[in-house]
C-alpha positions, -999 to +999 in steps of 0.1 A: +657+115-144+625+103-128+618+067-128+593+057-152+560+044-143+539+016-156+510+032-172+475+033-156+447+008-164+425+033-180+461+043-206+467+003-212+431-006-221+434+029-245+465+020-260+448-014-269+417+000-281+437+024-305+454-010-315+425-028-321+412+007-340+446+002-364+442-034-368+407-029-385+428-012-414+448-043-422+426-073-411+400-082-438+364-078-428+341-106-426+310-121-409+291-151-405+253-153-408+235-155-375+204-177-360+181-163-334+150-178-323+116-154-321+098-169-291+068-148-296+064-158-331+079-193-328+104-189-361+140-187-364+154-149-380+186-158-405+205-127-407+225-122-436+243-094-445+217-068-448+189-092-454+169-114-428+148-139-433+122-159-414+121-195-412+100-224-393+116-233-358+120-267-364+148-294-363+148-299-401+154-266-404+184-270-381+196-300-397+193-279-430+214-250-416+243-276-404+237-263-365+238-295-347+217-285-316+187-295-303+154-276-311+146-273-274+177-259-263+165-225-285+127-229-273+135-233-237+154-203-239+188-219-229+201-199-263+191-166-260+218-149-284+223-150-319+246-176-332+272-181-362+257-206-391+286-226-399+299-225-432+285-192-437+315-167-433+315-139-463+342-114-464+326-079-469+338-046-475+360-032-452+351-008-426+383+009-410+377+024-371+391+061-377+401+084-351+369+098-344+354+061-342+386+052-316+372+087-294+341+073-294+346+039-287+350+043-247+315+062-245+297+036-269+316+010-241+302+026-210+270+033-227+263-008-233+284-014-200+256+010-180+244-025-162+277-035-143+288+000-140+258+013-121+260-022-103+297-012-095+282+025-080+254+012-061+283-015-045+304+017-038+276+037-019+266+003+002+302+005+014+306+042+024+276+035+043+289+006+059+324+026+066+301+052+084+285+030+106+319+022+120+309-015+115+334-030+095+359-020+121+343-035+148+340-064+127+375-069+115+388-066+151+367-091+160+375-114+133+414-105+137+411-119+168+389-153+162+415-163+137+447-153+152+475-177+149+451-194+122+449-168+095+460-191+068+421-203+074+409-174+056+428-178+026+416-213+024+380-206+025+376-174+004+395-191-024+376-223-017+345-209-015+345-180-052+362-208-068+328-228-061+308-202-066+326-196-101+322-234-109+286-236-103+272-201-114+301-181-132+308-162-099+328-131-117+319-094-122+299-097-089+334-102-070+341-064-078+318-060-043+342-080-024+371-062-023+368-033-001+354-059+022+377-082+024+413-062+017+412-052+057+404-081+069+433-098+053+454-065+062+443-069+096+457-105+096+490-091+085+488-103+049+494-080+019+466-065-001+475-089-028+467-123-008+435-106-007+433-096-044+444-133-051+420-150-030+392-133-046+403-130-085+420-164-086+392-179-068+370-162-095+389-172-122+400-212-116+365-220-106+350-207-143+381-220-161+371-252-146+332-249-149+313-280-139+276-269-136+282-229-148+252-220-172+271-192-187+301-214-202+296-254-198+259-260-205+253-228-228+286-241-245+273-279-249+243-270-260+258-245-289+280-275-297+252-300-296+260-321-268+246-334-230+262-309-209+269-340-185+294-350-210+329-352-196+316-333-164+338-360-146+367-349-157+358-310-151+353-321-115+387-338-112+401-307-129+385-283-103+394-302-072+435-301-082+433-268-101+418-248-068+442-268-045+471-259-067+458-222-063+453-223-028+487-237-024+504-212-044+483-182-023+491-198+007+532-199+001+532-164-005+512-154+019+531-171+050+564-154+033+549-120+037+534-127+067+571-135+080+587-105+067+567-079+049+596-065+028+593-095+005+557-083-003+555-076-042+536-039-033+556-036-003+563+003-014+524+005-014+519-010+024+517+028+043+493+038+013+470+007+010+466+007+044+459+039+048+434+036+021+417+004+036+420+015+073+443-003+097+415-019+116+438-044+143+436-020+171+397-007+164+383+006+197+349+003+181+327-026+200+308-051+179+274-038+195+236-057+190+233-028+164+267-033+145+259-071+141+224-065+129+240-042+102+268-064+093+237-092+093+220-071+064+249-066+049+259-101+046+223-110+038+228-089+005+253-108-012+231-139+003+202-129-019+223-115-046+241-153-048+203-167-045+189-151-074+212-154-097+219-187-094+182-199-091+156-173-101+175-162-135+187-124-120+211-101-129+225-068-131+196-045-125+182-072-097+217-074-082+218-039-081+182-036-064+192-056-038+227-035-029+207-004-028+178-019-003+204-031+019+222+002+020+185+020+027+179-006+050+214-001+068+209+037+070+175+031+091+192+007+115+220+031+121+201+060+127+217+077+096+201+116+085+190+116+056+211+143+043+245+123+059+232+093+040+229+107+007+264+119+009+282+093+018+264+068-004+273+097-029+310+095-019+316+057-015+301+053-053+326+080-066+350+059-048+346+030-075+338+056-107+377+050-121+367+014-119+332+020-136+350+041-163+379+009-167+348-013-172+334+009-202+366+016-219+371-021-222+340-025-235+345+001-258+370-024-274+348-048-282+323-020-300+352-010-321+360-046-332+323-055-343+322-019-359+354-028-378+340-061-385+373-083-376+358-105-346+342-131-372+376-129-397+397-137-365+374-166-360+372-174-391+408-182-397+411-194-361+389-224-374+413-233-402+447-235-386+437-264-368+432-283-405+453-321-404+470-321-370+464-354-349+444-355-315+466-343-289+481-310-313+450-305-323+434-302-289+461-283-276+455-258-306+423-251-295+434-242-260+457-215-273+428-202-301+407-200-270+430-181-249+436-157-279+398-152-285+391-144-257+411-111-257+384-101-285+359-117-269+359-113-232+323-127-227+322-164-216+285-174-228+293-146-260+322-169-266+303-198-263+274-190-288+297-173-315+321-198-317+309-232-310+287-237-339+319-234-359+341-246-336+329-277-321+322-300-358+362-296-360+363-323-331+345-349-357+374-347-383+402-352-356+383-382-340+373-366-309+346-359-286+328-326-289+334-320-254+367-321-257+362-285-275+338-275-252+364-281-226+393-262-243+372-235-248+369-231-210+402-236-200+420-214-228+394-186-219+394-189-181+435-195-180+439-163-202+413-145-175+442-144-149+457-119-171+432-107-200+436-066-196+400-067-216+382-089-187+377-082-152+418-077-141+423-043-148+393-028-126+402-050-101+435-039-099+420-003-098+398-011-066+434-022-046+455+003-060+475-023-075+496-023-106+493-047-139+532-052-140+527-062-100+499-084-108+518-101-138+550-102-115+528-124-089+506-146-111+526-154-141+542-186-123+511-194-115+498-190-149+528-211-166+523-240-141+482-241-148+489-241-183+511-273-184+489-289-159+460-280-184+478-292-215+487-324-196+449-330-188+438-320-221+463-346-240+455-378-218+416-367-222+417-370-258+440-404-258+417-424-232 
């Protein structure tokens, strides 16, 4: 008998989608009323079932609705998505999702996720152009010589810098661009692809988990909870520093073991396949000429411009895709690549990441099934009732697990914040703790589950590296348990101080 293989990322997501469709037949349908701000008319719109009503955009209106958020958070644009109105949950007629809905969900998900999917394809095209110039081979060969004997510095730098991006401006989806670039560098340093994957993905995850000033999580969640986002920031800085240190030490420990004995690698059976895929550039004969240095500079500046735009100019996927497209064209000119060859290489590079794009779309389709089946708000409603009568320590740890579970269904950090904070944060008042504790539990629960969440970014990341989900779980689960214990202790201490 042939050895059974673990399913591909696409198959795992389709199985999850089928399970979610099945759940819509058993979980009661329900929905909260939502509130949104109309900037052009300077009014609030309350959506209740199939009805809408306009209300004056005033603090008194928010108070009457039980929404403890300052008016300026809406008028300034800090909160731009509709928020759930507390105590408005209503059961609705069930909308179970059938076979046809299940079949259509990946297509709907691809349409909804077109922005990030197009970003992934453009990045793939840029990588294709870079490979054509030979700049990667030359640059990686040079870096391998520079870091010889001190390769661990690469792990520290990559993990810390990406973690810093996660904690400051929510660096997450953008890291998909880093895998094809950094994996050959890690391979040249005699590490395996798992070390590269861990440094990038864990760096991003731990940074966003312990967000300090991230506008897409801590700031928007604090606004939705009706508190200043700086409340509790000192504790978050401490956890960010300690959490990042734990992750770096964990990755280095594994990396050094693999470096001494490659057979200790969790993905040792794929060693030759991955090296052939990403190129073994340790013995590259391509010289790092002035032209190739300029190409690498343009390539690097594409990421610098992207980070600058996202963190300071409010850019998102359209602008990011445009930056990488312009970068590819400039590299084509500098490299004197013929137009027909440029187009062929760009298309081939994009096609290499098409599987990743499909994974993103299928994952979005799961959210579509839940929203169409009207079960998202039901799960939120029952989750908010679980904590009734708990003491401080038990309450805050229960919130950690609740948010971890909810993030399976709502993987978006900003979406989770605006949907849940108006409902969950007032529960802190009842047990006598600050609402910032609930904001922290939201961040830590969602962030920790992101390490393994199949509806998040991990399956798309694994698809690029060609690593199975089962092998990732084998690698990362000990770290997840370490961080879970560390986080539970930190949360418990924080509510009793």
